[in-house]
N, C-alpha and C positions, 0 to 999 in steps of 0.2 A: 543462435536465435536469430533468425531472418527478419522478425517483425521490427518494425521501428519502436523503441522505448520511450513512453511518456511518462513523466512523473508529476505529481503534484503535491505540495505540502502547504496546508491550511494551518495557520495558527489559532488556538482557540484564544481568543482575546480574552484578558481578565486573567488566565490562566497561560502564560506563555511557555510553560515547560510541558505542556500538554498540547501535542500536534496530532491533527489527523493528515494521515499520507496515503497515496495511492499511487499505483504504478499500472499503466495497461500497456499490454503486448498483443496485438491482434484481439483476437476474441476473449483474451482475459483479462482481468481486473484484480489486482492485489491491492487491499484496503485495510488500514490500521485505523480503526476509529480513535477519538480522541475521549478518554475515559479519566475523570477527575480522580487522583490518588493511585493510579495504575499505569503500568504500560501495558496496552491491550495487544492481544494475541492478533495477528495477521488474519484476514479472511480473505478467500479466494471465491471470485465468480467467474461464472462463463456468461458474458454479458450478450453473446447473439442468440442464447438461449433463456436468459434469464436476466432480461433488462433492469427488471424492478430489483435485483440482487436480494433476493428471498431466499434462495438455497446458497448457503455457504459451502462450498467444496473442498475447504482446506482438509479434512481429515480422508476425504474418498481420493484426493489428487496429491498425495504427499509429494511425489517428485516437482510436479509443477510449482507447487509452494516453496520448494527448495529453490527451484530454478529462480523464479520471480524475486523471492526474498533476498537471494545471493546478488541479483541485478540490481536491486533496491540499495541493498549496502553498498555496493561499489559506487553507485551513482552519488548516494549520500555524502560518501567519502570525498568525492571529487568536489562537493559543493561548497561556495562560501558559508562561513557563519552567518545565521541570520540576524540582521539588525536589531529585531525585536527582543533579542536576549540579553 
């Protein structure tokens, strides 16, 4: 993967166990929305063509979904435990 990876984790305040997470790689963005009471599935967007993130491409691009979710898991494993937990 040649593009720089940028990751974002946003705590859902009041529900610290529910996090919104995102990873950007070039024109691709992987997003896991915060949903109360469940672990949400990853969503995948091609933001150069869909800046509003209206078309989730996770089912149409399974290889890219696997690539970016694996990159997220690797980066997440290397991060320090959040202080809000």
